[in-house]
N, C-alpha and C positions, 0 to 999 in steps of 0.2 A: 333054668333062669340064665344061662350063660350068654343067651342073644342079647339080654339087656344092656350088659356094659357096652358092647360095640354101638348099638342102637342109641343108646343115650349120648355117648360120645359125639356120634354124628350130629344128632339134634342139637346138642349143646354148641358145636362148632359153627352149624349152620345159623343158629340164633345168633350167635356171637358175631359172626360175619355181617348178618343183615342188620344188626344193632350199630356196628360201626358205620356201615353204609348209610343207614338212617341218620346217624349223628352227623356224618359229613356232608350229606344231602342238607340237612337242616342249618348247618353253619355257613354252607355256600349260598343258601336263600335267605341267610339271616333272619331266620325265624327266631322271634323272641316272646312269643306269646306264652301265657301260662299252661296251655293245653300241651304244647310241644315239650315243654319242661316236664311235666307229668308222665307223657308218653316214654321219655328218656328214663325217668325214675322206674316206670312200670316195667320196661324191658330188662333194666338192670336187675329188678327183684326176679323176674323171670329166670335170668341167668343164673341167680343164686339158688333159685329153686331147682334148675336142673343140676346144679353143683351138688345139692344135697341129693338128689336122685342118683348121682354117680356114686357118691360116697355109700349109699345105702345099698346099691346093687353090688359094688365091690367089697366092702369090708362088713357089710350088714349091721353097720352102727346105727344105733338107735337115734343118736342125735342127727344122722343123715335123712331119716324119716321125718324128724320133727322139722328140720329145715326145709325139707320137700314141701310138707304141708303147710306151713306158716308163710312161706314166702310165695307160694302159689296163690294163697288167699290176699296177701298184701299187694300182688301185682294186679289181681282183679279189682281190688278197692281203688288202686290208683288208677285203673283203667276207666272205673265208672267216675271218678273225680275228673280226669281229664275229659269225659265225653259231657260232663255236666258245664264244666268251663267252657267248652267249645260252643256251648248253647248259651252262654253268657252268664251263668252263675258265679257267683264270688266265692273264692277258694277260702277266705276267712269264715264264710257263713257254712261253708260245708265241712271245715275242718273238725268240729266237735262230733258229727256224725261219722265221719271216717275215722277218727280215733275210737270212737265208741265200738263200731263193727270190727275194726281191727282187734281190740281187746278181747271181744267176743270170740273171734276166731281163734285167738291165741290160747284161751282157756280151752276151747274146743280141741285145738290141736295138741295140746299137752295131756287131755283126758285121753285123747285117741292113742297117743305113742306110748303113754304110761298105763294104759288099759283102765282108767277111771271109771269106764261106763262098762256096762255088760257086752260081752263079746257079740259081735254081729251087728249091734245097734249102732254104735258110733261111726264106723265107717259109711253106712247108708247115709245117716243124717249129715255128715260132713260133705259128701260129695254133692248131695242136693244143694246143701248151703253155697258150695263153689258154682254150681250150675245157677243159682239165684243171682249171685254176684254178677258172673259174666253175662248173664241173660239181661240184666240191667244196663249193662254197658251197651249191649246190642240195641235195646230199646231207645236208650238216649240218642245214639248214633242215628238210629233210624227217623227219631223224630227231627233230628238236625238235617238230614236229607231231605225230609219232606219239604222243609222251608228252603234249602238251597240245594236243588237236585244236581249231583255230580256222581261221576261213576265212582270215584274213589271213596265218597260217603257211603254210597249203597254197598259196595262190596266190604267196606269196613264194618256196616252194620250187620250183614249177613254171616260175615266171618265170625263174628262174636256169638250171633244165634247159634251157629254150628258149633261153636267152642261150647257153648252152654248145653247143646243138645248133647254132646259127647258125655259131659259129665252126668246128665240124668240117664242116658241109656246104659253106659257102662256101670254106674252105680246100681242101676235096677236089676241089671243081669248079671252082678258080680259073682252070684253063686251057682249060676247055671254050668251046664256041662259045655255049652256052646261057647261061653266066654274062657273056661279052661283049656278048650282044645284050640282055640284061635286067639289067644291072649296075645301072642307075638304081633300078628297082623292088626287086631284091634287096637293095640298100643301105639302103633305107628300110624294107623288111621285117625286116632284122638289126638295126635300130634300135628295132624295137618292144617287145622285153623291158625296155628301160631305164625307160619311163615306168611300165610294168605293175608292174616291181620297186618303183619308188618309191610308186606308189600302193598296193601291197600292204604296204609298210612303214607308210604312214599309217592303214591298215586295221587292221594287228597293233597299233600303239600305241593307237588308239581302243578296240579289243577289251580291250587290257589295262587302260586306265583304267576300262571298263565294269566288268570283273572285280573290279578294285580297289576301285571304288565300291559294288558288290554285297557284297564282303566287309566293307567299312566299315559298310555298312548292316546286315548280318547281325551283325556284331560289336556294333553300337549297339543292335540289338534283342536280342541275347542279354544284353546288359549290363543294360538296362532290365529286361527280363522275368525275369532271375534275381538282381536286387538285393536284398539282404537287407532293404532298407526299401522303403517303398511310394513309387511315383513316380507324379505324374499332371501332365497338361498342359492349361493352359486357353487359350482364345483371348481376343480383347480384350474380349468381352462377359462373361469370366469363367465361361463354359460349358466343361465338361470335354470333351476332344477325344480324349484318350489316358490309359490306366491301365495298369499292370502287374499281375502275378498277386499279388504281396504287398499291393497297394492294394486289390485285390478281397477278398483274405483278411481284411485289416482291416475292410473295410464288411462282409463276410459276404454278399455277393451278385456276380453276374456282370457283366462290362463292359458289356453291353447294357442294363442296369439304371442305368448311371452316366453313360454317352456322352450328351452333349447336355445334361445336367442342371446347373443352376447350382451352382457349389462351395459357395454357402452352404447349400445344401439338406442337405449332408453333416455339418453341425455341429448339435448341439442348439441350441434357440432362445436360450439363454442364452451361448452361445459364438459367435454369427453374425457376430464381427466380422473372420472371415477375410479377406472382400473388402476390407476396408480396407487390409490390408496387401498383397493383390493390386494395389489401386489404386497404392501405392508402388512396387510392382515394375513397374507399366506406365510410370512416370516414370523409370526406368533406375536404380532402387536395389535392392539386395538385402535381404530381409527374413526374419528367423527368430524364431520366437514359438511359445509352447506354447497348445495348444488341446485341443479334445475333437473326436472322430469318432464320429459315429454310426453304428452297425451295424444291420443289417437286423433283428435280433432285439431292439432296442430298447434294447440295452446302450450305453454310450459309452465309449471308449478314450482315455487320456491320450496325447497324441502330442505330439512336437516338429516343427514344420513350418519348411523352409527354401526360401524361394521366390527364384528368380533370373529375369531378363528373358530371352526368346529373341528373337535378331536373325536378320534376313534382309535382307542388303545394306545394313546399316548403321540397319534400321528395326526396330522391336520389332514383333513379330506374336503375341506371346503371352508366357506365362509357363510354368516348370517349378517344380513343388514335389516335395521328397524329404520323406517322412513317415515318421518314427520312432518305433514305439511305445515309450513309456515308462511305461507302466501299471506294470510290475514294479518299475522302478526307484523310481518314486515311492511305491510301498508298501513298498519296501525302506526308503527315507529315512524315511517316518513311523515304521517299525519302529525305526530306529536313534534318532530323536528320542525315540520313547517309551522306549527302553532308556537314553537318557541321563538322561531325567526320572526313570526309576526307580532310576538310579544315584545320583543327587542326592537322590532320597527315601531311599534307601538309607544314604547317609551321614548324613542328618538323623536318622533313625531309630537309626542306630548311636550318635550323639551323644546323643539323648535317652535311648536304653536305659541308656548309661553313666552318665548323670546319675541315673538312677532307681536304679541298682543300689546305690549308696551308702545313701540313705535306706531302702529295702528292707532291705538288710543289717541296718541297726540295728533296724527295726521287727520283723523276725523274730527275731533273736537276743535282744533284750530283753522280746518277749513270750515266748519259751521260757524265759527265765530267770525272768519273773515265774511262769509256770506251774510251774516246778521249785521254787518257793519254798516260803514257809511255806503253811499251809492257807488256801485261800481261799474265800469263800462259792460255793456252786454256780452262781449268777448270774453273778457275777464271772468265775468260770473258765469258763464257758459263752460268755460273751462274748469273753474272750481266746482262746479255741480259733477262734471265728468269725474274729476279726482275724487269727490265725496262718493260717488255712486259706485267706484271701482273699488276704493277703499271698504265700503260696506260690503262689498261682493266678496272681498279678499277675507274680511272678518266672518262672513256667513259660511265661507269655505274651512276656516280655521275652526269655528265652533262646531262643524259638522266632523271634522277630524277628531277633535278631542271628545265627542259623543261617541264616535265609532270606537275609540281605543280605551273609553273609560271602563274599569272593571266594576260592575255594580250587580246587586242581586235585582233580579226581575221584580217588578212592581205592578200593581194592576191600578192604571190610571185612565181616566177618559181620553181616548186619542181621535184626533181628527185624520182619519186614513188619508184623505187628499193632500193633507201638508206633508205627511210622513212620505208620500210617493213623490212630491216635488222636492223635497230635501234630497231623497235617494237619486233621483235623476239628476240632481244638480252635482252630485258626487261623481258620476260615471258619463255625464253626457259629452265631456271632452273626448273621453276615449271612443265612444261610439262615432262621434262626429269624425275623429281621425281616421276612422275605418269605414266610413261611407255607410253607417248604420243611422236610420233615420228613427228618432222617437217621437211617436205621436201618442197623445193622451186624450181621454175622453172622461173626464171625470164629472160625475153627477153633482150638482151643487147642494141637493137637499139631502145627502145622506146623514143618518145619525151618526153619533160617536160610537166607537166600541171601548171594550174594557181591555187593557192590556200593557205591555211595556213597550214604549215608542222604539227602543233599542233593539228589542227582540223582532218586531214587526220589521223594522229596517233591516235587520241582519237577513229575515227571510227573503225580502225584496232584492237586496244586493246579490243574494245567493241565485235567485231565478233570473235576474239580469245577467250575471254572469255565465248562467247556463246558456241564456239565449245568445249571448256575445259569442261564446266559444261554437256554438251550432252553426251560427250566420257565418262567422269566420271560415268554418269548413269549405263551404262553398265558393268562397273566392270572389263572390258577387255584391252589389250593393243590397242590402238587407233592410228590413222594416221591423221595429219592436213597437207593438201597441199596447198600451195599458188602460184598461177601462174600469171604472167602478159604478156600481149602481146598487139599489136597496130592492130586496124582492123576499117576500115572506118573511119578514122580521130578521134578515140577514143581510150584511154588507157583503157585496160580492166584488172580488177582485180577479180581473181576467187579465193574463199577461201572455200576449201571443206574438210568436216571432215565425218568420217565413224561412227559417232553415229546414235542413233535412228531418224527416220524421224519426221517431225514436223507435229502435227495433223490439224493444222489449218493454213497452209502457208499463206493465203490471210489476215490474221488478225496480223502477227507477229510484223509488223510496227505501229499498233495502240497503242497509248498511254495507258499504265496499263495493257495491255494484257501480260500474262505470264503463262506458263505451269507448272513453277517450284511451289514447295512446299512453304508454308508460311515462311517467314523469309529468303528465298534463292533468291528471284526475286521481283524486283518492276514493272517490265513491262514497264522501261524507256529506257533501253540501246539500244535496235533496234529502238524505235521510235527516239531517239537523232541520231543514224546513219542515219536514213532515213532523218530528217531535215537537218544535215549537208551535205550530199551529194546533196540533193535538192538545198541547199544555194550555192553549188559549179557549179550548173548548170548540175549536172550529174543525173544518175539513179541507183538505188538499186534494185535487184529482189533477189528472193531466190525460188529454186527448189529443191523438194524432188528426190533422186536417190534411185534405188533399194537397195542400202546399203549406206545411209548417205544423207548429205546435202549440197548444193552448194550456196553460195552468191557471187553474181555478182555485181560489181561496174564498172559503165562506166563513165568515166570523159572526157571532152573534151580536145584534144591535143592543146597545144601551138603553134605548127609549129616548135618549137626549137627541134633539134635532136641530142642526144649525142651518139657518137660511142662507149664509155665506161663510167664507173662511174667517176665523177668529181674527179679530183685530188686536195686534200685539202692541200697538203704540202705547207707551206709557201714558199714564194719565197724570198729569202735572199737579193737579190738586190746587187748592188756594195759595196765594202769594203770603209767605212766612219769612220772618227775619229771625237771625240769631248769630251766635259766635260758633264758627266751624273749625276744627283743628284737621288738616289734611296731612296725613303721614305716608310716605312713598319715597323709595330711595331712587326713583327716576325723577331727575330734574324736569323733564318735559312734561312728565304728568302730573308734577306738583304746580307746574307754570299753567298748564291748562285748566286743572280743576279751580285754582285761584282765580283765574280770569272768568270762567263759567260762573262761579258762585258769586263773586264781586260784583259782575253785571246784574246779579239777581237781587243783591242788596244784602249779601251776608256779610259778616266781618270774618275775614279769613285769615288764620295763621298757618304756617306749614311747617313741618319736620322732615328731615331728610332720613331720619332713622328712628328705630324705636326707642333708643336710649334718649334721643333729643325729645322725643314725644313725652316719655315719662317725666323727663325734667319740666317741660312745660305744664303738664298735668298736676305736678306737684305745687305749681305756683299759681295756678288759675283754674277755673272751671269752664267747661265749654258746652254749647246746647248739643252738638252733634260731633262724634269723633269719626272721621273717615280714614280708615287705615289700610294699607296694603298687608296682605297676608304673609309673604315671604319678603323678608329683608335680612340683609347682611348684619354683621356684629352679633350674630347669635341673640338677638332680640327681635323676634318677630312679632306680626300682628297678634298671634295667639297670646305671646307674653304681654303684649299691651292690654289685651281683654281681661287676662288673669290679675293684673296689677290694677286696673279699674275696679273689677269685682270685689278684691279684697280692701282696697283703700277708698273707693268711692262707692260703697254698695247703692245699687240701683241706678247707677249711671252707665252700667253695662249695656242697658237696654236701649241706649244712644248711640251704640257703636255700629258701624256701617262697615262691612269689609269690601274691599275692591281687590279682585285676583283675575288672574289669567290662568291659574293652575288648579283648576277643579277637578282635572284629571286624575289628580295624585290622591291615593286612597286616604292618606293620614289627613290632607287638607278637606277633603270631602266629609271625612268622619267628623273632624272637629266643627266644620261648619254647620253640620246636622245637629251636633249636640249643643251647641252653642244658641242656636235658634236667632242668631242674628241676620239681619237684612244682608244681602250680598249684592253687589253689582259687578258683572262680569265684563273684563276688558276684551276687547275694546267696546265703550259703551258710548251712546249718543248723549249730547247736552240735556236734551229733554228727559231722558231717562235718569240721568245723574240727579238733576234738580228735582223731579217728581219723588225720587227716593228720599232726598234730604227732606223734602217739605212732608212726606208721610211719616217720617220718624219724629218729626217735630210735633206734628199733629197727633200721633199715635195711631196711625192708621196703616202704617207700612206693615205688610206681611212679613212674619219671622220664618216663612218656610223657604227653603232654597228653591229657586227656579233655575231649573237647568237651561242651558242655553238651547239645547235641541227642543226642549218643552216649551221655553217661551216662545219659539218661533213655529211650532207645530201644533199648537192647540192643547 
């Protein structure tokens, strides 16, 4: 047996070296799974087992034999637990079984060493027991490799089968002459599965790392390729080495046309400062900037670029850029800024219009009084009629401006389309005339009303007229805009025809942000808004290119109410009535006008130039009608007068009529709606004022607010 000591020493040294290599590889690969920890423990137990063999062979100590038998069994049990853990079994659930089997083999080994069993029987059974344990480890690894076929898993399973076979064969032939004669060679052969198993475990770990690395690469590839933003990678020379699909889409060409090209070539000449930012990234900084990206079709898109350095072993080897297309966002921001400008202009217009209403009221009223007075020379009467006509025309324009800038919710009202068209044309006819564009109308007189909001419908018409104006202006020639209406199959049809150039992509004109106009002249939202408004009214809008020009067709459902002619908006004067009237206004000219008009009708009129003076007069006496301006100085407005009357003269608030030129103000509009009081909008006709007074006295005056645009559009 002198050969055993050096053989065991060599095997122990080999297993120890393999163990430390195995341990180092696991740490390098950062393997933290339970099965790896159990493998480490199993090989430690195996080393202790060889230590017991070494003590047994050298000194013949009985404790060496016990250590040899016990730790060989313990390592086998641990290998089984590791294999089951690799298959997904929970270690805590396996622990009671492992402890029970270890206890059984402990008693078995003690009985073997201290000869508690009959001579010759204990070794046979113990060897078979070890064969079963290592065979179970092989079976578990074999089942694992059937699910995940790898070379390492297959070698590992068959190495444990080989190991188990050695136990069965050597135990079965332990007492034969063959084993006695060739024990040295058989012993060395039986130890061969151990280094094979250790090496197969290393192969298994390396294969797992390879699979994980491939998964990581696939994940990175999918992440880059399917990213919603464009991604590019450049080398230290700022040449493109990698792009994703989204970047290809932004550039409008394949990767073959981009790879190897300088990054600077992908920006318009005026935006060629991208490489300056890249140079900062090569210095270790991150950079974010807005730029332009040139597409293959010659267009340029606004992009937001974020660059970061790429490191390899602590050294910068390139840079990665994330490109976000912000073209639509910038267009929307421009539209929002334009909307804010228009809102500011609207407030300015409403303020100017309010200031114009007071003098217009005086001009119209006193001119009407002058024409209704004593006989005038024909020349003077003709001039006064011209003044009255122009003043009323100015009033109409002011009211249209107020209607256009008023912020209000869309309502469903019966609308006479022809009058809305006439009002819209009146707003733009001067611009069209100054640009030599003729507007012709062919409006059917017998079309029914439609249900909608006059302001919304007017917005659609304004947008379509502006679109026609821009298209005709591109030609530089005299142009024609024709607007026709008709009724067909229960629908009111509006056709807006211009003789400008045809639309290049008529199927896209209603898409948001689509525009064929140059930068700064179009947002691509005008026709989209038209489409949305018409759809909200339950109608349809379509566009068609003509041989010379473009036709926009709007179809709206008819309400069933038919007018034989345009509505007559002239106020009904009602029957003659008399009473005491209090007129409240801070404009002396308006006070004088109202007093003259109402006095001529036989009313007893008193005036107050402020809300404070009006309340003082109301304290002293009662009036049949109170005609009050809504906005007045000294912090006592028409609303305050109304509230005082409601609290101190209950029921008399129904005899209050408001006069105002500021219905565009949301607070004013809200109060007038809530109060339910009749309203006369400045500037007003004398007939309109008298009719409203008489209607209030007789109880027939409407309490609903009549908007200026409604009153003249049906």
